[in-house]
DSSP file (Angstrom, degrees, kcal/mol; ACC not computed):
  #  RESIDUE AA STRUCTURE BP1 BP2  ACC     N-H-->O    O-->H-N    N-H-->O    O-->H-N    TCO  KAPPA ALPHA  PHI   PSI    X-CA   Y-CA   Z-CA
    1    1 A M              0   0    0      0, 0.0     2,-0.1     0, 0.0     0, 0.0   0.000 360.0 360.0 360.0 130.0   56.4   42.8   21.7
    2    2 A T     >  -     0   0    0      1,-0.1     4,-2.5     4,-0.0     5,-0.2  -0.344 360.0-109.9 -78.9 164.9   55.9   46.4   22.8
    3    3 A T  H  > S+     0   0    0      1,-0.2     4,-2.5     2,-0.2     5,-0.1   0.861 121.6  54.3 -62.9 -34.1   53.3   48.7   21.2
    4    4 A E  H  > S+     0   0    0      2,-0.2     4,-2.5     1,-0.2    -1,-0.2   0.922 108.9  47.1 -65.8 -43.1   56.2   50.6   19.6
    5    5 A D  H  > S+     0   0    0      2,-0.2     4,-2.3     1,-0.2    -2,-0.2   0.917 111.9  51.5 -61.6 -43.2   57.6   47.4   18.1
    6    6 A L  H  X S+     0   0    0     -4,-2.5     4,-1.9     2,-0.2    -2,-0.2   0.919 110.1  49.0 -59.9 -45.6   54.1   46.5   16.9
    7    7 A Y  H  X S+     0   0    0     -4,-2.5     4,-2.1     1,-0.2    -2,-0.2   0.945 112.9  46.2 -60.5 -49.6   53.6   49.9   15.3
    8    8 A H  H  < S+     0   0    0     -4,-2.5     4,-0.4     1,-0.2    -1,-0.2   0.834 112.4  51.6 -65.8 -31.9   57.0   49.7   13.4
    9    9 A K  H  < S+     0   0    0     -4,-2.3    -1,-0.2    -5,-0.2     4,-0.2   0.875 125.0  23.1 -71.4 -36.8   56.3   46.2   12.3
   10   10 A Y  H  X S+     0   0    0     -4,-1.9     4,-2.8    -5,-0.2     5,-0.3   0.471  92.0  96.2-112.6  -3.3   52.9   46.9   10.8
   11   11 A K  H  X S+     0   0    0     -4,-2.1     4,-2.5     1,-0.2     5,-0.2   0.898  89.5  45.1 -60.0 -42.7   52.8   50.6   10.0
   12   12 A N  H  > S+     0   0    0     -4,-0.4     4,-2.7     2,-0.2    -1,-0.2   0.902 114.1  49.4 -68.8 -39.7   53.7   50.3    6.3
   13   13 A T  H  > S+     0   0    0     -4,-0.2     4,-2.4     2,-0.2     5,-0.2   0.943 113.3  46.2 -62.0 -48.1   51.3   47.4    5.8
   14   14 A V  H  X S+     0   0    0     -4,-2.8     4,-2.6     1,-0.2     5,-0.2   0.930 114.1  48.2 -61.4 -46.6   48.5   49.2    7.4
   15   15 A F  H  X S+     0   0    0     -4,-2.5     4,-2.7    -5,-0.3    -1,-0.2   0.929 111.9  49.1 -60.8 -46.1   49.2   52.4    5.4
   16   16 A N  H  X S+     0   0    0     -4,-2.7     4,-2.0     2,-0.2    -1,-0.2   0.902 112.8  46.5 -63.5 -41.9   49.5   50.5    2.1
   17   17 A V  H  X S+     0   0    0     -4,-2.4     4,-1.5     2,-0.2    -1,-0.2   0.939 113.7  48.8 -65.1 -45.1   46.2   48.7    2.6
   18   18 A A  H  X S+     0   0    0     -4,-2.6     4,-3.0    -5,-0.2     5,-0.3   0.896 110.1  52.2 -60.5 -40.0   44.5   51.9    3.6
   19   19 A L  H  X S+     0   0    0     -4,-2.7     4,-2.1     1,-0.2    -1,-0.2   0.876 104.4  56.3 -65.0 -37.4   45.9   53.7    0.6
   20   20 A Q  H  < S+     0   0    0     -4,-2.0    -1,-0.2    -5,-0.2    -2,-0.2   0.859 116.1  37.2 -61.8 -34.5   44.6   51.0   -1.7
   21   21 A Y  H  < S+     0   0    0     -4,-1.5    -2,-0.2    -3,-0.2    -1,-0.2   0.903 123.7  36.7 -83.8 -44.5   41.1   51.6   -0.3
   22   22 A T  H  < S-     0   0    0     -4,-3.0    -3,-0.2    -5,-0.2    -2,-0.2   0.736  81.7-148.9 -87.4 -22.7   41.0   55.4    0.1
   23   23 A N     <  +     0   0    0     -4,-2.1     2,-0.4    -5,-0.3    75,-0.2   0.737  69.0  96.3  61.5  23.3   43.1   56.5   -2.9
   24   24 A N     >  -     0   0    0     -6,-0.2     4,-2.6    -5,-0.1     5,-0.2  -0.970  67.8-147.5-149.4 125.3   44.3   59.4   -0.9
   25   25 A I  H  > S+     0   0    0     -2,-0.4     4,-2.4     1,-0.2     5,-0.2   0.907 101.3  49.3 -62.2 -44.3   47.5   59.8    1.1
   26   26 A Q  H  > S+     0   0    0      1,-0.2     4,-2.2     2,-0.2    -1,-0.2   0.918 113.2  46.8 -63.5 -42.6   45.9   62.0    3.8
   27   27 A D  H  > S+     0   0    0      2,-0.2     4,-2.8     1,-0.2    -1,-0.2   0.901 111.6  51.7 -64.7 -40.0   43.0   59.6    4.3
   28   28 A A  H  X S+     0   0    0     -4,-2.6     4,-2.5     2,-0.2    -2,-0.2   0.887 109.6  49.9 -64.2 -38.4   45.3   56.6    4.4
   29   29 A E  H  X S+     0   0    0     -4,-2.4     4,-2.2     2,-0.2    -1,-0.2   0.912 111.9  48.1 -65.2 -41.2   47.4   58.4    7.1
   30   30 A E  H  X S+     0   0    0     -4,-2.2     4,-2.5     2,-0.2    -2,-0.2   0.916 112.0  48.7 -64.7 -43.6   44.3   59.1    9.1
   31   31 A V  H  X S+     0   0    0     -4,-2.8     4,-2.9     2,-0.2    -2,-0.2   0.915 109.1  54.2 -61.9 -42.7   43.1   55.5    8.8
   32   32 A T  H  X S+     0   0    0     -4,-2.5     4,-2.2     1,-0.2    -2,-0.2   0.923 109.5  47.4 -58.3 -45.3   46.6   54.3    9.8
   33   33 A Q  H  X S+     0   0    0     -4,-2.2     4,-2.1     1,-0.2    -1,-0.2   0.941 112.9  48.7 -59.9 -47.4   46.3   56.4   13.0
   34   34 A D  H  X S+     0   0    0     -4,-2.5     4,-2.4     1,-0.2    -2,-0.2   0.883 109.0  53.7 -62.1 -39.3   42.8   55.2   13.7
   35   35 A V  H  X S+     0   0    0     -4,-2.9     4,-3.0     1,-0.2    -1,-0.2   0.940 110.3  45.4 -61.5 -47.4   43.9   51.5   13.2
   36   36 A F  H  X S+     0   0    0     -4,-2.2     4,-2.7     2,-0.2     5,-0.2   0.838 109.9  54.4 -71.2 -30.1   46.8   51.8   15.7
   37   37 A I  H  X S+     0   0    0     -4,-2.1     4,-2.5    -5,-0.2    -1,-0.2   0.942 113.0  43.9 -62.2 -45.8   44.6   53.6   18.2
   38   38 A K  H  X S+     0   0    0     -4,-2.4     4,-2.0     2,-0.2    -2,-0.2   0.919 113.9  50.3 -64.1 -43.4   42.1   50.7   18.0
   39   39 A V  H  X S+     0   0    0     -4,-3.0     4,-0.8     1,-0.2    -2,-0.2   0.948 114.5  42.9 -60.6 -49.1   44.9   48.1   18.1
   40   40 A F  H  < S+     0   0    0     -4,-2.7     3,-0.4     1,-0.2     4,-0.3   0.887 115.2  49.6 -67.1 -38.3   46.5   49.6   21.2
   41   41 A D  H  < S+     0   0    0     -4,-2.5    -1,-0.2    -5,-0.2    -2,-0.2   0.806 122.3  33.1 -68.4 -28.6   43.1   50.2   22.9
   42   42 A N  H >X S+     0   0    0     -4,-2.0     3,-1.5    -5,-0.2     4,-0.7   0.302  82.9 106.0-113.4   8.9   42.0   46.6   22.2
   43   43 A L  G >< S+     0   0    0     -4,-0.8     3,-0.9    -3,-0.4    -1,-0.1   0.866  80.7  55.0 -58.1 -37.4   45.3   44.7   22.4
   44   44 A N  G 34 S+     0   0    0     -4,-0.3    -1,-0.3     1,-0.2    -2,-0.1   0.701 107.0  52.1 -70.1 -17.0   44.3   43.2   25.8
   45   45 A K  G <4 S+     0   0    0     -3,-1.5     2,-0.3     2,-0.0    -1,-0.2   0.536  77.3 118.2 -93.4  -8.9   41.0   41.9   24.2
   46   46 A F    <<  -     0   0    0     -3,-0.9     6,-0.0    -4,-0.7    -3,-0.0  -0.451  49.6-163.1 -63.4 120.1   42.8   40.2   21.3
   47   47 A R        -     0   0    0     -2,-0.3    -1,-0.2     1,-0.0    -4,-0.0   0.418  28.2-125.8 -91.7   0.9   41.9   36.5   21.9
   48   48 A K        +     0   0    0      1,-0.1     4,-0.1     3,-0.0    -2,-0.1   0.784  68.5 133.9  59.8  28.1   44.6   35.0   19.7
   49   49 A E  S    S+     0   0    0      2,-0.1     2,-0.3     3,-0.0    -1,-0.1   0.709  79.7  17.3 -76.4 -20.4   41.9   33.1   17.7
   50   50 A S  S    S-     0   0    0      1,-0.0     2,-0.1    94,-0.0    -2,-0.0  -0.827 106.4 -73.2-135.5 176.1   43.8   34.3   14.6
   51   51 A E     >  -     0   0    0     -2,-0.3     4,-2.1     1,-0.1     5,-0.2  -0.384  40.2-119.2 -70.3 153.5   47.2   35.7   14.0
   52   52 A L  H  > S+     0   0    0      1,-0.2     4,-2.5     2,-0.2     5,-0.2   0.892 115.6  56.3 -58.2 -41.1   47.9   39.3   15.1
   53   53 A K  H  > S+     0   0    0      1,-0.2     4,-2.4     2,-0.2    -1,-0.2   0.901 106.7  49.4 -58.9 -42.9   48.6   40.2   11.5
   54   54 A T  H  > S+     0   0    0      2,-0.2     4,-2.4     1,-0.2    -1,-0.2   0.912 110.4  50.4 -63.2 -43.7   45.2   38.9   10.4
   55   55 A W  H  X S+     0   0    0     -4,-2.1     4,-2.2     2,-0.2    -2,-0.2   0.902 111.2  48.5 -61.4 -43.0   43.5   40.9   13.2
   56   56 A I  H  X S+     0   0    0     -4,-2.5     4,-2.6     2,-0.2    -2,-0.2   0.896 110.1  51.6 -67.1 -40.9   45.3   44.1   12.2
   57   57 A Y  H  X S+     0   0    0     -4,-2.4     4,-2.8     2,-0.2     5,-0.2   0.934 109.4  50.8 -58.5 -45.9   44.4   43.6    8.5
   58   58 A R  H  X S+     0   0    0     -4,-2.4     4,-2.4     1,-0.2    -2,-0.2   0.918 111.5  47.0 -60.5 -44.5   40.7   43.1    9.5
   59   59 A I  H  X S+     0   0    0     -4,-2.2     4,-2.8     2,-0.2    -1,-0.2   0.913 112.2  51.4 -62.6 -42.4   40.8   46.4   11.5
   60   60 A T  H  X S+     0   0    0     -4,-2.6     4,-2.6     2,-0.2    -2,-0.2   0.924 110.6  47.2 -62.1 -45.7   42.5   48.2    8.7
   61   61 A I  H  X S+     0   0    0     -4,-2.8     4,-2.7     2,-0.2     5,-0.2   0.937 113.8  47.9 -62.2 -46.3   39.9   47.1    6.1
   62   62 A N  H  X S+     0   0    0     -4,-2.4     4,-2.3    -5,-0.2    -2,-0.2   0.919 113.4  47.1 -62.2 -43.7   37.1   48.0    8.4
   63   63 A Q  H  X S+     0   0    0     -4,-2.8     4,-2.3     2,-0.2    -1,-0.2   0.894 112.3  50.7 -64.2 -39.5   38.6   51.4    9.2
   64   64 A S  H  X S+     0   0    0     -4,-2.6     4,-2.3    -5,-0.2    -2,-0.2   0.927 111.3  47.2 -64.0 -45.2   39.2   52.0    5.5
   65   65 A L  H  X S+     0   0    0     -4,-2.7     4,-2.5     1,-0.2    -2,-0.2   0.889 111.3  51.7 -64.5 -38.7   35.7   51.1    4.5
   66   66 A D  H  X S+     0   0    0     -4,-2.3     4,-2.4    -5,-0.2    -1,-0.2   0.900 109.3  50.7 -62.6 -40.5   34.4   53.4    7.3
   67   67 A C  H  X S+     0   0    0     -4,-2.3     4,-2.4     2,-0.2    -2,-0.2   0.923 110.7  48.4 -62.9 -44.8   36.5   56.2    6.0
   68   68 A I  H  X S+     0   0    0     -4,-2.3     4,-2.4     2,-0.2    -2,-0.2   0.926 112.1  48.9 -61.9 -45.5   35.1   55.7    2.5
   69   69 A K  H  X S+     0   0    0     -4,-2.5     4,-2.3     1,-0.2    -1,-0.2   0.909 111.0  50.5 -61.5 -42.0   31.5   55.7    3.7
   70   70 A S  H  X S+     0   0    0     -4,-2.4     4,-2.5     1,-0.2    -1,-0.2   0.920 110.4  48.9 -62.4 -44.1   32.1   58.8    5.8
   71   71 A K  H  X S+     0   0    0     -4,-2.4     4,-2.8     1,-0.2    -1,-0.2   0.894 110.6  51.2 -63.1 -39.6   33.6   60.6    2.7
   72   72 A K  H  X S+     0   0    0     -4,-2.4     4,-2.9     2,-0.2    -1,-0.2   0.902 109.8  49.7 -65.6 -39.6   30.6   59.5    0.6
   73   73 A R  H  X S+     0   0    0     -4,-2.3     4,-2.6     2,-0.2     5,-0.2   0.928 113.0  46.7 -63.5 -44.2   28.2   60.8    3.2
   74   74 A Q  H  X S+     0   0    0     -4,-2.5     4,-2.1     1,-0.2    -2,-0.2   0.925 114.0  48.0 -62.7 -43.9   30.0   64.2    3.3
   75   75 A K  H  X S+     0   0    0     -4,-2.8     4,-2.8     1,-0.2    -2,-0.2   0.917 111.9  49.8 -63.1 -44.0   30.1   64.4   -0.4
   76   76 A R  H  X S+     0   0    0     -4,-2.9     4,-3.1     1,-0.2     5,-0.2   0.923 110.6  48.5 -62.4 -44.6   26.4   63.5   -0.7
   77   77 A S  H  X S+     0   0    0     -4,-2.6     4,-1.8     1,-0.2    -1,-0.2   0.892 113.2  48.4 -65.9 -36.5   25.4   66.1    1.8
   78   78 A F  H  X S+     0   0    0     -4,-2.1     4,-1.3    -5,-0.2     5,-0.2   0.931 113.6  46.6 -65.2 -45.5   27.5   68.7    0.1
   79   79 A I  H  X S+     0   0    0     -4,-2.8     4,-3.2     1,-0.2     3,-0.4   0.913 109.6  54.1 -64.8 -42.5   26.1   67.8   -3.3
   80   80 A Y  H  < S+     0   0    0     -4,-3.1     4,-0.4     1,-0.2    -1,-0.2   0.908 109.0  49.4 -56.4 -41.5   22.5   67.8   -2.0
   81   81 A S  H  < S+     0   0    0     -4,-1.8    -1,-0.2    -5,-0.2    -2,-0.2   0.784 127.9  21.0 -71.9 -25.2   23.0   71.3   -0.7
   82   82 A L  H  < S+     0   0    0     -4,-1.3     2,-0.2    -3,-0.4    -2,-0.2   0.823 132.5  20.2-109.4 -44.2   24.4   72.6   -4.0
   83   83 A F    ><  +     0   0    0     -4,-3.2     3,-1.1    -5,-0.2     4,-0.4  -0.532  54.4 163.1-134.8  67.0   23.5   70.5   -7.0
   84   84 A D  G >  S+     0   0    0     -4,-0.4     3,-1.1     1,-0.3     4,-0.3   0.871  81.4  52.3 -53.7 -40.0   20.5   68.2   -6.4
   85   85 A S  G 3  S+     0   0    0      1,-0.2    -1,-0.3     2,-0.1     3,-0.3   0.755 109.6  48.3 -72.2 -23.2   20.1   67.6  -10.1
   86   86 A Q  G <> S+     0   0    0     -3,-1.1     4,-2.0    -7,-0.2    -1,-0.2   0.322  79.4 106.6 -98.5   8.8   23.7   66.5  -10.7
   87   87 A L  H <> S+     0   0    0     -3,-1.1     4,-2.6    -4,-0.4     5,-0.2   0.898  74.5  52.5 -55.7 -48.4   23.8   64.1   -7.8
   88   88 A E  H  > S+     0   0    0     -4,-0.3     4,-0.7    -3,-0.3    -1,-0.2   0.900 113.0  42.1 -61.8 -43.0   23.7   60.9   -9.8
   89   89 A S  H  4 S+     0   0    0      1,-0.2    -1,-0.2    -3,-0.2    -2,-0.2   0.865 118.5  46.1 -73.1 -33.4   26.6   61.7  -12.1
   90   90 A D  H >< S+     0   0    0     -4,-2.0     3,-1.5     1,-0.2    -2,-0.2   0.871 102.8  60.0 -77.0 -37.2   28.8   63.2   -9.3
   91   91 A K  H 3< S+     0   0    0     -4,-2.6    -1,-0.2     1,-0.3    -2,-0.1   0.732 105.1  48.8 -71.5 -20.0   28.4   60.6   -6.6
   92   92 A N  T 3< S+     0   0    0     -4,-0.7    -1,-0.3    -5,-0.2    -2,-0.1   0.403  83.8 117.2 -97.7   3.4   29.9   57.8   -8.7
   93   93 A Q    <   -     0   0    0     -3,-1.5     2,-0.4    -4,-0.1    -3,-0.0  -0.443  58.3-138.8 -71.9 143.6   32.9   59.7   -9.9
   94   94 A I        -     0   0    0     -2,-0.1     3,-0.1     1,-0.0    -2,-0.1  -0.856  21.6-119.7-101.6 137.3   36.3   58.3   -8.9
   95   95 A T        -     0   0    0     -2,-0.4     2,-0.1     1,-0.1    -1,-0.0  -0.338  32.8 -95.3 -72.9 155.6   38.9   60.8   -7.8
   96   96 A D        -     0   0    0     -2,-0.0     2,-0.4     2,-0.0    -1,-0.1  -0.477  50.2-169.3 -65.7 142.7   42.2   61.2   -9.6
   97   97 A F        -     0   0    0     -2,-0.1     2,-0.6    -3,-0.1   -73,-0.1  -0.990  23.1-169.2-145.5 130.3   44.8   59.1   -7.8
   98   98 A N        -     0   0    0     -2,-0.4    -2,-0.0   -75,-0.2     9,-0.0  -0.901  15.4-156.1-120.2 101.3   48.5   58.8   -8.0
   99   99 A H    >   -     0   0    0     -2,-0.6     3,-1.9     1,-0.1    -2,-0.0  -0.586  20.9-128.9 -74.1 134.5   49.8   55.9   -6.0
  100  100 A P  T 3  S+     0   0    0      0, 0.0    -1,-0.1     0, 0.0     0, 0.0   0.776 104.0  56.5 -57.5 -27.3   53.5   56.5   -5.1
  101  101 A G  T 3  S+     0   0    0      2,-0.1     2,-0.5     0, 0.0    -2,-0.0   0.484  78.4 109.7 -86.2  -0.9   54.6   53.1   -6.5
  102  102 A I    <   -     0   0    0     -3,-1.9     2,-0.1     1,-0.0     5,-0.1  -0.618  64.1-137.2 -80.5 125.2   53.3   53.6  -10.0
  103  103 A T    >>  -     0   0    0     -2,-0.5     4,-0.8     1,-0.1     3,-0.7  -0.457  19.8-114.7 -78.5 155.0   56.0   54.0  -12.5
  104  104 A L  G >4 S+     0   0    0      1,-0.2     3,-0.8     2,-0.2     4,-0.4   0.888 112.0  51.7 -58.5 -43.5   55.6   56.7  -15.2
  105  105 A E  G 34 S+     0   0    0      1,-0.2    -1,-0.2     2,-0.1     4,-0.2   0.768 119.4  35.8 -70.0 -22.8   55.5   54.3  -18.2
  106  106 A N  G <> S+     0   0    0     -3,-0.7     4,-2.9     1,-0.1     5,-0.3   0.372  88.0 104.8-105.1   3.4   52.7   52.2  -16.6
  107  107 A K  H <X S+     0   0    0     -3,-0.8     4,-2.8    -4,-0.8     5,-0.2   0.900  80.2  43.7 -56.4 -51.0   50.9   55.0  -14.9
  108  108 A E  H  > S+     0   0    0     -4,-0.4     4,-2.3     2,-0.2    -1,-0.2   0.917 116.3  46.9 -64.0 -43.5   47.9   55.3  -17.2
  109  109 A V  H  > S+     0   0    0     -4,-0.2     4,-2.4     1,-0.2    -1,-0.2   0.935 116.3  44.3 -63.9 -46.7   47.3   51.5  -17.5
  110  110 A L  H  X S+     0   0    0     -4,-2.9     4,-3.0     2,-0.2     5,-0.2   0.889 111.7  52.4 -67.8 -38.8   47.6   51.0  -13.7
  111  111 A E  H  X S+     0   0    0     -4,-2.8     4,-2.6    -5,-0.3    -1,-0.2   0.926 110.9  48.2 -61.5 -43.3   45.4   54.0  -12.9
  112  112 A N  H  X S+     0   0    0     -4,-2.3     4,-2.0    -5,-0.2    -2,-0.2   0.927 113.6  47.0 -62.2 -45.2   42.7   52.7  -15.2
  113  113 A L  H  X S+     0   0    0     -4,-2.4     4,-2.4     2,-0.2    -2,-0.2   0.928 113.0  48.3 -62.5 -45.8   42.9   49.2  -13.7
  114  114 A M  H  X S+     0   0    0     -4,-3.0     4,-2.4     1,-0.2    -2,-0.2   0.896 109.3  53.3 -64.3 -39.5   42.9   50.6  -10.1
  115  115 A Q  H  X S+     0   0    0     -4,-2.6     4,-0.7    -5,-0.2    -1,-0.2   0.906 110.0  48.2 -61.2 -39.9   39.9   52.8  -10.9
  116  116 A K  H >< S+     0   0    0     -4,-2.0     3,-0.8     1,-0.2     4,-0.5   0.901 109.6  52.4 -66.7 -40.1   38.1   49.7  -12.2
  117  117 A I  H >< S+     0   0    0     -4,-2.4     3,-1.4     1,-0.2    -2,-0.2   0.905 105.2  56.0 -60.7 -41.1   39.0   47.7   -9.1
  118  118 A Y  H 3< S+     0   0    0     -4,-2.4    -1,-0.2     1,-0.3    -2,-0.2   0.679 101.4  57.9 -67.9 -16.3   37.6   50.5   -6.9
  119  119 A T  T << S+     0   0    0     -3,-0.8    -1,-0.3    -4,-0.7    -2,-0.2   0.599  86.8  99.8 -87.9 -10.4   34.2   50.2   -8.7
  120  120 A L  S <  S-     0   0    0     -3,-1.4    39,-0.0    -4,-0.5     5,-0.0  -0.289  91.9 -82.9 -69.7 158.5   33.8   46.6   -7.7
  121  121 A P    >>  -     0   0    0      0, 0.0     4,-2.7     0, 0.0     3,-0.5  -0.274  49.4-105.0 -56.4 152.1   31.7   45.5   -4.8
  122  122 A E  H 3> S+     0   0    0      1,-0.3     4,-2.6     2,-0.2     5,-0.2   0.848 118.6  49.6 -53.9 -42.6   33.6   45.8   -1.5
  123  123 A N  H 3> S+     0   0    0      2,-0.2     4,-2.0     1,-0.2    -1,-0.3   0.876 113.3  46.4 -69.1 -35.0   34.1   42.1   -1.0
  124  124 A Q  H <> S+     0   0    0     -3,-0.5     4,-2.0     2,-0.2    -2,-0.2   0.907 113.5  49.3 -70.1 -41.6   35.5   41.7   -4.6
  125  125 A K  H  X S+     0   0    0     -4,-2.7     4,-2.6     1,-0.2     5,-0.2   0.922 111.2  50.7 -60.8 -44.1   37.7   44.7   -4.2
  126  126 A T  H  X S+     0   0    0     -4,-2.6     4,-2.7    -5,-0.3     5,-0.3   0.916 108.9  50.0 -62.0 -44.8   39.0   43.4   -0.9
  127  127 A V  H  X S+     0   0    0     -4,-2.0     4,-2.4     1,-0.2     5,-0.3   0.887 112.9  46.6 -65.6 -37.9   39.8   40.0   -2.3
  128  128 A I  H  X>S+     0   0    0     -4,-2.0     4,-2.5     2,-0.2     5,-1.2   0.932 113.7  48.1 -68.3 -45.0   41.8   41.4   -5.2
  129  129 A I  I  X>S+     0   0    0     -4,-2.6     5,-3.1     3,-0.2     4,-0.7   0.933 117.6  41.1 -61.4 -45.8   43.7   43.9   -3.0
  130  130 A L  I  <5S+     0   0    0     -4,-2.7     6,-2.7    -5,-0.2    -2,-0.2   0.914 122.8  37.7 -71.7 -42.1   44.6   41.3   -0.4
  131  131 A L  I  <5S+     0   0    0     -4,-2.4    -3,-0.2    -5,-0.3    -2,-0.2   0.937 132.1  20.0 -75.0 -46.8   45.5   38.5   -2.9
  132  132 A K  I  <5S+     0   0    0     -4,-2.5    -3,-0.2    -5,-0.3    -2,-0.1   0.803 131.6  33.6-101.0 -32.1   47.1   40.4   -5.7
  133  133 A I  I  <<S+     0   0    0     -5,-1.2    -3,-0.2    -4,-0.7    -4,-0.1   0.894 130.1  32.5 -91.4 -46.1   48.3   43.7   -4.4
  134  134 A E  S   <S-     0   0    0     -5,-3.1    -4,-0.2    -6,-0.2    -3,-0.1   0.593 100.1-137.8 -84.5 -11.0   49.2   42.7   -0.8
  135  135 A D        +     0   0    0     -6,-0.3    -4,-0.2     1,-0.2     2,-0.2   0.863  42.7 160.2  58.0  42.3   50.2   39.2   -2.0
  136  136 A L        -     0   0    0     -6,-2.7    -1,-0.2     1,-0.1     2,-0.1  -0.553  42.3-104.8 -88.2 159.4   48.6   37.3    0.8
  137  137 A S     >  -     0   0    0     -2,-0.2     4,-2.5     1,-0.1     5,-0.2  -0.365  28.4-111.2 -77.0 162.5   47.8   33.6    0.6
  138  138 A Q  H  > S+     0   0    0      1,-0.2     4,-2.7     2,-0.2     5,-0.2   0.871 120.1  55.3 -60.8 -36.1   44.2   32.4    0.1
  139  139 A K  H  > S+     0   0    0      2,-0.2     4,-2.1     1,-0.2    -1,-0.2   0.929 108.8  46.1 -62.9 -45.7   44.3   31.1    3.7
  140  140 A E  H  > S+     0   0    0      2,-0.2     4,-2.5     1,-0.2    -2,-0.2   0.914 113.6  49.1 -63.5 -42.9   45.3   34.5    5.1
  141  141 A V  H  X S+     0   0    0     -4,-2.5     4,-2.9     1,-0.2    -2,-0.2   0.904 108.8  53.6 -63.5 -41.1   42.6   36.2    3.0
  142  142 A A  H  X>S+     0   0    0     -4,-2.7     5,-2.6     1,-0.2     4,-0.7   0.910 110.6  46.7 -60.3 -42.6   40.0   33.7    4.2
  143  143 A E  H  <5S+     0   0    0     -4,-2.1     3,-0.5     3,-0.2    -2,-0.2   0.925 113.8  47.7 -64.8 -44.8   40.9   34.4    7.8
  144  144 A I  H  <5S+     0   0    0     -4,-2.5    -2,-0.2     1,-0.2    -1,-0.2   0.910 119.2  38.7 -63.0 -43.3   40.9   38.2    7.3
  145  145 A M  H  <5S-     0   0    0     -4,-2.9    -1,-0.2    -5,-0.2    -2,-0.2   0.472 108.2-123.3 -88.4  -2.0   37.5   38.1    5.5
  146  146 A K  T  <5S+     0   0    0     -4,-0.7     2,-0.3    -3,-0.5    -3,-0.2   0.928  71.9 119.3  57.4  48.5   36.1   35.4    7.8
  147  147 A L      < -     0   0    0     -5,-2.6    -1,-0.2    -6,-0.2     2,-0.2  -0.817  68.4-102.2-128.7 169.1   35.4   33.1    4.8
  148  148 A N     >  -     0   0    0     -2,-0.3     4,-1.8    -3,-0.1     3,-0.3  -0.562  38.7-106.6 -88.5 166.0   36.5   29.7    3.9
  149  149 A E  H  > S+     0   0    0      1,-0.2     4,-2.4     2,-0.2     5,-0.2   0.843 119.1  56.2 -63.3 -34.0   39.2   29.3    1.2
  150  150 A G  H  > S+     0   0    0      1,-0.2     4,-2.4     2,-0.2    -1,-0.2   0.894 106.5  49.9 -63.6 -39.6   36.7   28.1   -1.4
  151  151 A A  H  > S+     0   0    0     -3,-0.3     4,-2.7     2,-0.2    -1,-0.2   0.878 109.5  52.0 -66.5 -37.1   34.6   31.2   -0.9
  152  152 A V  H  X S+     0   0    0     -4,-1.8     4,-2.5     2,-0.2    -2,-0.2   0.930 110.8  47.6 -63.6 -45.2   37.7   33.4   -1.4
  153  153 A E  H  X S+     0   0    0     -4,-2.4     4,-2.4     2,-0.2    -2,-0.2   0.922 113.4  47.8 -61.3 -44.9   38.5   31.6   -4.6
  154  154 A S  H  X S+     0   0    0     -4,-2.4     4,-2.3     1,-0.2    -2,-0.2   0.917 112.3  49.0 -61.9 -44.7   35.0   31.9   -5.9
  155  155 A L  H  X S+     0   0    0     -4,-2.7     4,-2.3     1,-0.2    -1,-0.2   0.889 110.7  51.0 -62.4 -40.5   34.9   35.6   -4.9
  156  156 A F  H  X S+     0   0    0     -4,-2.5     4,-2.6     2,-0.2    -2,-0.2   0.910 109.2  50.4 -64.8 -42.4   38.2   36.1   -6.7
  157  157 A Q  H  X S+     0   0    0     -4,-2.4     4,-2.3     2,-0.2    -2,-0.2   0.903 111.1  48.7 -63.3 -40.8   36.9   34.5   -9.9
  158  158 A R  H  X S+     0   0    0     -4,-2.3     4,-2.7     2,-0.2    -1,-0.2   0.902 110.8  51.5 -63.8 -40.2   33.8   36.7   -9.8
  159  159 A A  H  X S+     0   0    0     -4,-2.3     4,-2.7     2,-0.2    -2,-0.2   0.917 109.5  49.1 -63.4 -42.9   36.0   39.7   -9.3
  160  160 A K  H  X S+     0   0    0     -4,-2.6     4,-2.5     2,-0.2    -1,-0.2   0.914 111.8  49.1 -61.8 -42.7   38.2   38.7  -12.3
  161  161 A T  H  X S+     0   0    0     -4,-2.3     4,-1.9     2,-0.2    -2,-0.2   0.919 112.0  48.5 -62.8 -43.8   35.1   38.3  -14.4
  162  162 A S  H  X S+     0   0    0     -4,-2.7     4,-2.0     1,-0.2    -2,-0.2   0.915 111.6  50.0 -62.5 -42.9   33.7   41.6  -13.3
  163  163 A L  H  X S+     0   0    0     -4,-2.7     4,-2.4     1,-0.2    -2,-0.2   0.905 107.2  54.0 -62.7 -41.8   37.0   43.3  -14.1
  164  164 A K  H  < S+     0   0    0     -4,-2.5    -1,-0.2     1,-0.2    -2,-0.2   0.908 109.1  48.9 -59.6 -41.5   37.2   41.8  -17.5
  165  165 A K  H  < S+     0   0    0     -4,-1.9    -1,-0.2     1,-0.2    -2,-0.2   0.894 112.4  48.1 -64.3 -39.6   33.7   43.2  -18.3
  166  166 A L  H  <        0   0    0     -4,-2.0    -2,-0.2     1,-0.2    -1,-0.2   0.835 360.0 360.0 -70.3 -32.1   34.8   46.6  -17.1
  167  167 A L     <        0   0    0     -4,-2.4    -1,-0.2    -5,-0.2    -2,-0.2   0.453 360.0 360.0 -87.3 360.0   38.0   46.6  -19.1
């Protein structure tokens, strides 16, 4: 498979996962670029211990989380410089987000649900996104997250419980 074939096969998957994490089309596009740069640069190092798809998902999740952390650092430093007293209320705010796939009649409900998902701890958010939004199997999620299937199920149950409390 050529790098071009690889890109065309996984570009939408990478973008969609990145969009689920970043809530921002421009950030998702940037993450997608970064993922494929990493994939192409490290393709010769891929040891085939897992499927290529699993490896790409793992890179995408890591790049997405790095992007989020970077944005939070930028936001914090900006807030520190301007509004030290308002830091606590501002740093936990979730940005408005319009996912392209949300239909108009379900938009408010889905936005509320997605905002609640984004407030979950990273591992719970990841398991929900991969299992329910990306529709991967527990086995695939376990490989991506480097957990066993029982741990994925347990994590998913905790995530559901946390979501119920938030909703």
